Structure formats: structure tokens, C-alpha cells
PABA-967226 format. One record per residue (C-alpha): residue in three letters; x, z, y. Coordinates in steps of 0.001 Angstrom, whole numbers, padded with zeros to 6 digits, always signed. Layout:
REM PABA-967226
ALAXZY ...
//
This chain:
REM PABA-967226
UNK-008180+009282-024235 UNK-009669+007748-021089 UNK-012647+005361-021126 UNK-010466+002657-019623 UNK-007881+002928-022411 UNK-010697+002843-025036 UNK-012189-000223-023395 UNK-008864-001986-023149 UNK-008090-001345-026819 UNK-011557-002466-027951 UNK-011221-005637-025815 UNK-007811-006454-027369 UNK-009186-006003-030878 UNK-012199-008246-030043 UNK-009976-011016-028617 UNK-007621-010897-031657 UNK-010545-011019-034027 UNK-012070-013996-032145 UNK-008713-015869-032200 UNK-008314-015075-035909 UNK-011458-017127-036627 UNK-010615-019810-034040 UNK-007160-020265-035651 UNK-008979-020772-039001 UNK-011425-023264-037544 UNK-008475-025186-036078 UNK-006809-025329-039566 UNK-004262-022550-039239 UNK-003929-019188-040908 UNK-005950-016443-039266 UNK-003264-013829-039808 UNK-000815-015938-037654 UNK-002561-014452-034623 UNK-000903-011094-035465 UNK+002718-012391-035242 UNK+004037-011719-031666 UNK+005169-014888-029762 UNK+004548-017126-032747 UNK+000785-016660-032136 UNK+001167-018257-028694 UNK+003015-021150-030213 UNK+000078-021794-032551 UNK-002427-021227-029711 UNK-000655-023798-027540 UNK-000822-026273-030387 UNK-004588-025693-030825 UNK-005312-026362-027121 UNK-002551-029100-027098 UNK-000500-027711-024231 UNK+003241-028124-023817 UNK+005711-025459-024960 UNK+007013-024987-021476 UNK+003874-022919-020851 UNK+005885-020235-022694 UNK+007864-019765-019452 UNK+004731-018472-017716 UNK+003576-016529-020795 UNK+006665-014328-020755 UNK+006692-013675-016944 UNK+004911-010442-016179 UNK+001687-010708-014155 UNK+001878-014529-014121 UNK+001172-014341-017889 UNK-002253-012817-017191 UNK-003268-015898-015278 UNK-001700-018180-017923 UNK-003559-016497-020779 UNK-006864-016793-018931 UNK-006195-020469-018549 UNK-005551-020730-022285 UNK-008914-019057-022913 UNK-010605-021627-020702 UNK-008811-024450-022523 UNK-009957-022941-025819 UNK-013496-023026-024570 UNK-013069-026765-023840 UNK-012191-027316-027475 UNK-015704-026097-028244 UNK-017108-028577-025709 UNK-017669-025972-023050 UNK-017226-028054-019877 UNK-019569-026611-017317 UNK-018175-024336-014592 UNK-020445-021526-015624 UNK-019328-021658-019334 UNK-015693-021774-018427 UNK-016082-018956-015861 UNK-017785-016763-018491 UNK-014985-017487-020879 UNK-012331-016508-018335 UNK-014117-013358-017197 UNK-015266-012122-020589 UNK-012809-013371-023192 UNK-013417-010302-025327 UNK-016988-011559-025788 UNK-016601-015339-025585 UNK-013757-015777-028054 UNK-015415-013750-030856 UNK-018600-015695-030219 UNK-016842-019081-030632 UNK-014883-017835-033625 UNK-017661-016141-035635 UNK-020612-018374-034786 UNK-020907-020791-037726 UNK-022387-023727-035793 UNK-019599-023605-033201 UNK-017149-026325-034286 UNK-013585-026728-033050 UNK-012562-030203-031769 UNK-008954-031184-031202 UNK-008381-031922-027485 UNK-007414-035598-028381 UNK-010831-036064-029848 UNK-012917-034475-027135 UNK-015339-036743-025239 UNK-014246-037761-021792 UNK-015661-035451-019157 UNK-015789-036877-015645 UNK-015816-034227-012905 UNK-017731-034755-009726 UNK-015956-034436-006399 UNK-017711-031098-005830 UNK-016562-029821-009261 UNK-012939-030938-008603 UNK-012899-029117-005233 UNK-014532-026056-006777 UNK-011997-025924-009540 UNK-009169-026348-007075 UNK-010432-023589-004834 UNK-011055-021143-007673 UNK-007523-021927-009074 UNK-005959-021308-005615 UNK-007894-018029-005048 UNK-007040-016638-008455 UNK-003349-017637-008203 UNK-003067-016191-004686 UNK-004762-013015-005752 UNK-002374-012497-008630 UNK+000632-013140-006375 UNK-000501-010780-003641 UNK-001555-008086-006112 UNK+001464-008037-008318 UNK+004343-009919-006641 UNK+004440-010181-002830 UNK+002016-009849+000044 UNK+002120-010690+003766 UNK+001601-007967+006299 UNK+001712-007704+010128 UNK+002953-004809+012267 UNK+000031-003655+014473 UNK+001537-000545+016151 UNK+004803+000475+017740 UNK+005610+003222+015267 UNK+008631+001388+013869 UNK+010008+000005+017123 UNK+012672-001306+017575 UNK+013436-001785+013884 UNK+010115-003577+013384 UNK+008158-004874+016393 UNK+004526-005131+017132 UNK+003678-008773+016101 UNK+006219-009029+013321 UNK+004921-010763+010215 UNK+006634-009684+007077 UNK+006637-009953+003312 UNK+006233-006824+001241 UNK+007616-006914-002270 UNK+005226-005291-004857 UNK+007926-005907-007585 UNK+010446-003688-005921 UNK+008858-000353-006904 UNK+006522-001803-009541 UNK+003012-003234-008817 UNK-000018-001099-009379 UNK-003180-001932-011276 UNK-005943-002120-008604 UNK-008260+000836-008644 UNK-011159-001311-007569 UNK-010754-004749-009229 UNK-014207-005993-008057 UNK-013395-006886-004445 UNK-013659-009827-002040 UNK-010593-012000-002150 UNK-007972-011427+000572 UNK-009954-008622+002238 UNK-008826-005005+002296 UNK-011562-002492+002683 UNK-013997-004320+005085 UNK-015553-007789+004669 UNK-014402-010454+007119 UNK-016533-010876+010213 UNK-017981-007429+009802 UNK-016971-004010+011074 UNK-018254-001668+008487 UNK-019372-003597+005304 UNK-017354-002691+002256 UNK-015300-005473+000711 UNK-015293-003883-002714 UNK-017589-002506-005484 UNK-016893+000729-007324 UNK-018856-000210-010433 UNK-015399-000370-012235 UNK-012785+002145-011320 UNK-009422+001921-012978 UNK-007029+004863-013246 UNK-003628+004735-011556 UNK-001009+002809-013460 UNK+002210+001319-012154 UNK+004268-001287-013937 UNK+008018-001148-014057 UNK+009846-001994-010860 UNK+013072-003668-009906 UNK+014321-000426-008277 UNK+013191+003035-007234 UNK+012485+004107-003731 UNK+015697+004796-001857 UNK+016169+007026+001146 UNK+015677+005088+004404 UNK+013738+002197+002750 UNK+010916+000718+004926 UNK+007927+001423+002721 UNK+004293+000167+002890 UNK+001851+002739+001550 UNK-001824+003669+001581 UNK-002562+006172+004355 UNK-003016+009511+002489 UNK-005294+010923+005148 UNK-007619+007913+004785 UNK-009337+009101+001619 UNK-012167+010122+003969 UNK-012771+008324+007212 UNK-015440+007441+009766 UNK-016713+003896+010108 UNK-016722+004298+013864 UNK-012944+004935+014158 UNK-011781+003711+010699 UNK-008296+005055+010284 UNK-007314+004875+013967 UNK-008398+008549+014086 UNK-007953+010962+011226 UNK-011240+012342+009876 UNK-009500+015602+009062 UNK-008001+015826+012603 UNK-011467+015270+014009 UNK-012805+018117+011795 UNK-010061+020467+013005 UNK-010927+019556+016636 UNK-014740+019401+016566 UNK-015760+021102+013318 UNK-016711+019370+010042 UNK-020497+019846+010511 UNK-020410+018173+013949 UNK-018289+015227+012634 UNK-020553+014698+009580 UNK-023715+014799+011722 UNK-022505+012396+014479 UNK-020363+009938+012589 UNK-020764+007696+009510 UNK-018344+009345+007020 UNK-017200+007385+003917 UNK-014618+007973+001198 UNK-012277+005356-000105 UNK-010265+004853-003341 UNK-006452+004873-003038 UNK-006022+001096-002973 UNK-008574+000601-000212 UNK-007046+003073+002206 UNK-005341+001744+005308 UNK-001890+000232+004847 UNK+000863+001933+006816 UNK+004583+001166+007090 UNK+007186+003868+007774 UNK+010705+004725+006748 UNK+011167+007020+003691 UNK+013429+009626+005040 UNK+013128+012151+002133 UNK+012795+011746-001614 UNK+011274+013929-004293 UNK+013408+017052-004616 UNK+014811+016825-001120 UNK+014590+019632+001502 UNK+013852+018285+004933 UNK+014443+019831+008382 UNK+014309+018537+011912 UNK+016393+020407+014457 UNK+016178+019270+018065 UNK+015099+015737+016913 UNK+018039+015544+014467 UNK+016875+014933+010856 UNK+018656+016882+008138 UNK+018177+016182+004417 UNK+019527+018896+002096 UNK+021429+020310+005036 UNK+023191+017051+005881 UNK+022525+015054+009077 UNK+020690+011875+008180 UNK+021435+008639+010028 UNK+018621+006078+010187 UNK+019710+002478+009590 UNK+017170+001186+012099 UNK+017055+001920+015870 UNK+015566+005349+016444 UNK+013679+005933+019690 UNK+012374+008987+021525 UNK+010260+009332+024721 UNK+012178+009769+027940 UNK+010961+010723+031423 UNK+012374+008270+033980 UNK+012357+009149+037684 UNK+013121+006623+040384 UNK+013640+006979+044164 UNK+009977+006091+044635 UNK+010362+002387+044046 UNK+009232+000489+040956 UNK+011515-000351+038059 UNK+012171-004078+038115 UNK+010094-005670+035267 UNK+013028-007955+034552 UNK+015210-004934+033756 UNK+012605-003758+031196 UNK+012362-007219+029749 UNK+016109-007654+029446 UNK+016442-004256+027698 UNK+013416-004946+025490 UNK+011659-001818+026735 UNK+007992-002149+025961 UNK+006481+001087+024713 UNK+005400+003219+027711 UNK+004673+002818+031393 UNK+004332+004449+034832 UNK+002720+007929+034817 UNK+002462+008544+038608 UNK+002650+006736+041960 UNK+005725+008841+042840 UNK+007967+006781+040626 UNK+007808+008657+037336 UNK+007738+006738+033976 UNK+007678+007610+030294 UNK+009249+005089+027927 UNK+010384+005099+024337 UNK+014119+004537+024381 UNK+017127+004538+022141 UNK+020086+006508+023528 UNK+021861+003258+024260 UNK+018994+001956+026401 UNK+018656+005291+028106 UNK+022321+005135+029127 UNK+021837+001622+030527 UNK+018849+002722+032608 UNK+020943+005561+034098 UNK+023206+002902+035672 UNK+020314+001240+037518 UNK+020560+001856+041296 UNK+017006+003008+041982 UNK+016764+005323+038910 UNK+017476+008955+039744 UNK+017164+010565+036366 UNK+016568+009786+032649 UNK+015654+012842+030564 UNK+014722+012976+026894 UNK+011527+014817+026127 UNK+012326+017656+023683 UNK+009929+020300+022415 UNK+011637+023613+021766 UNK+012003+025385+018396 UNK+009066+027696+017553 UNK+006731+025816+019892 UNK+003674+025346+017738 UNK+001650+022096+017940 UNK-001690+022606+016183 UNK-001927+018910+015154 UNK+001391+019067+013221 UNK+001295+019618+009459 UNK+000490+022189+007940 UNK-001701+023276+010992 UNK-000903+026959+010537 UNK+000357+029587+012917 UNK+002656+030751+010170 UNK+004603+027480+010603 UNK+005414+027014+014267 UNK+006539+023442+014002 UNK+006351+020387+016269 UNK+007509+016764+016260 UNK+011053+017702+017304 UNK+011598+020893+015346 UNK+010096+020901+011865 UNK+010807+022631+008546 UNK+012655+023341+006348 UNK+010172+021857+003850 UNK+010651+021048+000134 UNK+009465+017632-000981 UNK+007771+017994-004389 UNK+009133+016289-007438 UNK+007267+015729-010680 UNK+007966+018542-013169 UNK+009324+021020-010626 UNK+007589+024353-009980 UNK+007209+026195-006688 UNK+006195+029815-006097 UNK+002907+030173-004251 UNK+001457+032843-002026 UNK-001294+032951+000560 UNK+001132+031940+003315 UNK+002836+028852+001788 UNK-000191+027588+000021 UNK-001117+025554+003151 UNK+001941+023377+002406 UNK+000793+022262-000989 UNK-002999+022789-001144 UNK-003816+019132-000457 UNK-001498+018100-003256 UNK-003121+020476-005726 UNK-006780+019632-005052 UNK-006807+016133-003487 UNK-003839+014269-005095 UNK-003642+016025-008460 UNK-007344+016877-008920 UNK-007340+020614-009503 UNK-009942+023097-008330 UNK-008241+025372-005773 UNK-009695+028593-004368 UNK-008197+031445-002339 UNK-009949+034731-002719 UNK-008299+037448-000606 UNK-004685+037581-001644 UNK-005381+035721-004926 UNK-004814+032010-005569 UNK-007074+030478-008219 UNK-006274+027018-009765 UNK-008955+025741-012133 UNK-010374+029287-012284 UNK-007118+031028-013242 UNK-005109+033275-010943 UNK-001594+032046-010444 UNK+001500+032475-008293 UNK+003159+029150-009090 UNK+002421+025431-009453 UNK+004168+022584-011318 UNK+003798+019194-009764 UNK+002721+016287-011849 UNK+003619+013507-009421 UNK+006509+012542-007125 UNK+006074+012806-003372 UNK+007828+011268-000373 UNK+008247+011997+003316 UNK+007816+008998+005668 UNK+008460+008784+009393 UNK+008455+006026+012017 UNK+011659+005051+013819 UNK+009829+005402+017180 UNK+009680+009142+016603 UNK+007423+010210+019533 UNK+004957+007371+018946 UNK+004382+007453+015176 UNK+001570+009113+013248 UNK+003525+009929+010169 UNK+004152+012623+007551 UNK+004731+015187+010324 UNK+001043+014852+011125 UNK-000523+014580+007647 UNK+002013+015674+005115 UNK+003318+014164+001860 UNK+002834+010610+000484 UNK+002014+010648-003243 UNK+003714+008131-005583 UNK+000308+006511-006394 UNK-000119+005581-002734 UNK+003131+003566-002605 UNK+002351-000212-002152 UNK+005757-001882-001904 UNK+008971-002421+000059 UNK+009184-004372+003312 UNK+011819-007002+002768 UNK+011660-009948+005118 UNK+010311-010885+008598 UNK+009225-014500+008674 UNK+007546-014657+012118 UNK+007604-012541+015252 UNK+005096-012971+018086 UNK+005078-011146+021452 UNK+001475-010181+022143 UNK+002139-009864+025881 UNK+003392-013438+026344 UNK+001850-016892+026194 UNK+002769-019680+023784 UNK+004864-021466+026461 UNK+006418-018330+027867 UNK+008385-016899+024994 UNK+005554-015748+022714 UNK+007566-016689+019609 UNK+010555-014361+019338 UNK+012945-016834+017635 UNK+015834-014360+017490 UNK+013657-011942+015523 UNK+012489-014427+012831 UNK+013829-014914+009324 UNK+015566-011501+009156 UNK+015859-008917+006442 UNK+014209-005519+007049 UNK+016845-002738+007402 
//
């Protein structure tokens, strides 16, 4: 049994014991605290709150905030009016409630008989701010959170400058690994570049509440960047620490950069499309994606890089604007360009008078790119020809050998916490020689719709289930970073749309 579970159980017992005595001091039976739902009815009567509070008590996640409010209202019944006293009651109910209940000289007073307590203007503003921060934190942690699209990896399905809502309820919200953190900040404090926004004094294990649905193939998913468990403060997650180590050597990187590790919930947030589910077999053949041997069609607008050659003259910027071609540019003075295009846009460019040729960039089969997962000469894969690769599913077992271990070694030692060693032709997991492994967690494969301009699973591998944040559901604002406020900065036709 984990320390967290023991602590949680002990806290629940302490709260129940404290409420037992408080019920008695308020003129009720102590054992009534043990009756589910009825105990909240009595508690609401003790603090004289309306029964419609029950609505918030039964709503998951909102009920946490509601119960904390009830604890604070209980403290008021014992004439605890100062901000410090009420704050301690809300933060440490497992201590405060037993103290109020078991301390003989602590007397309960019905709310109607409490002395009038006049708050100062500062106190009223402080209470309002604290309420707003707590409420917003609960909403963004457990219900829905706002995100923005910083890169072109999902163009044209999602654009740079799109502001969207991500549903945490869809796949089930997670308990934060690091609950002690600065409100509304991710991993770095506002107005700083390197200062951590969280403390690791308390580390909670992974736990996900029930969700409204499971991840479906082709969902647009927000997740914590798996390669971001270790990073450099100089580059943050704009450059993979592990890729830097492969390029320059681990010793060089560790000597010349500030290297830090991050818990799962503080790793960078990415958004990609889930193209393969646990148990699927994925393969990319000449840029065509196959799942379990069947050609997969993406609901968004898939783009690839094309080389565009002109007769030596420039491409009219109005043509690019009208076709919404933004990702790329001129590569030489001789009239050669590289742009990310859908096949439809490529065909329209071919009809432009001064454009001589439009050719899709395609890397051939068996052409090995060293930066492509799993970074092994035994797997000569690239962005356009990749796989076949099995996507691990919890409870399934794969055969292991010294060749295919590179596919799953990060899962075994980094995500599922086993000691992995390779000694000659032997594979040792937790000190025992083995030729197989059974996965304990589900994994997913995520790729950007802008296939040649997306750092995705092809570059760093599988996305574990505990890294999943939520589902992108709705774009509420879309801003063009290259335009001014009075020159079409707001993309009105891209606002208030569902994410496909």
C-alpha cells in the first residue's frame, strides 16, 4: 500500500472522527456522520446552508471545492473569522476538524447566533480573489482548460494562433502529480525563464478519474511531451535533450547546459492527432498511413512539403494568401520554394502561369534517418516510410531480443519503472533474464497533420496513457500572427468551430 493511500485513508478517518464530535456538539447523533448522503444533510443544517448545495456536492470535482467551503463554514461556527484561521481549516481539515471536535473548550454556535463580523474592504477583496483562484484552478485541473496553438504541426486543421478549449472530462481528469504549484503557471513562473513554478515536496502517484469516453482514433489530443522528462533550461522543450545527447554526447550536454528533470504533469503540453490506439499495428508507406493493414484517412487536412519551381519570378503573395499557404518560403534566388501543402492546394498552384513545377518531397523506403525513432540501423525508417510497429496495450506480451529491444526499452525503464540491462545477447529486467515483456499501461501513437513539419511520435516514440491531458474540442478565437489588428488579424471564419 502506497504512502499516499495510507495518508488519504488516515485523513478521511480523522475528518470523520472530527465531524462525529462536531455533530454531537451541534445537538445531533455522532454516528449520523457515517450514513452516506444523510451526513451531508445534517452537516448543511449545522452550518445553516440551503439544501441546493447538494447539487454541487454530487458533481465530481466541484464537490471537492464545495466540501472545503463547508469546512470553512464549520470553522465559522466555532468563531474562527480570521483569514489565517479559515485558510488553515481549508488546507488542513484532517487536523482542524478533530481539533474543534475533541477540544472541550471549543463550543459550537449556531450561525444565527454568531456575532456580526464586518469584513474590511481588503478582506473582501482577498476572499474574492482566493475564491476565484481556487474555483478557476479546480475548473482547469478537472474540467476544461484553455490552450493556444504555438506551432504549425497541425496546420491546416488547427492554425498557429488558434485558441481552443481542451476537455479534461473527455478521457478523465488526472490527479496532479505536483499539487504544490503556482496558480495558472505550467512549469515556469511568470516573468521568469527558468524558475520552477512548482514544489516537489508532495508527489502524488498517477490516478485518472472516469471519463466521458475513451480515446478514439483520429482524436485531436493534448498530452505531456514524453521526451520532456529531462530537458535543458536553455532550450526548454524546443529541443529534445535526448536528441542533443545523440548528436553531441551526454557528457558534453550535461557539462554545457543546465539539465533538469520534470514530473509528468509539468512536461510541455503538445497537441497531435491520435492515429493509432493500443493494440494497433502502424505502418507508413510512401506517406500513406496504414493501421492494421488498412489505409487510414485523416479527418483534418493533411499536408506535406512540396518543392515549387517558378520561371525565375516570385510567387505573387496574394496567391499564397488566397490559398492560405503560410508554412515555408523561398529557398533560392532562382525561383525555388518549399511550402507545406495539401494535394488540393498543390494542384491549384500547378495552374499558376509562372509556376513551372510542383513536386512532393518523398523519402524512399529503407532510407534511414538517424533522428527517427528508434534511432537504430536495424530499423531503416524515415518520416515517409516507417514501420510496421506494434502499439503496446496493457496486458499484452511481446517477445524481446537484442534487436527489437530498442522499440520498447524506454517503455520498460522510463514509463513503467523497471531496471533494464542488456548484457551481450541477454536482456535483464529487474535482474532477471527474460525474452518477453508484458505491458502494464496503454500507449498511443500521435502525429501532426502537417506531416513534414511536426515533431511527433515518429521522432520520440509512444505516448503513455498517464501523459494524456485531454481532448481538443472547440476553437473560440483565432489570430493571425503576421497581420495587424486592422488588417485581418482576427480570423473570423476560423472562430467558434469544433475541432475535427
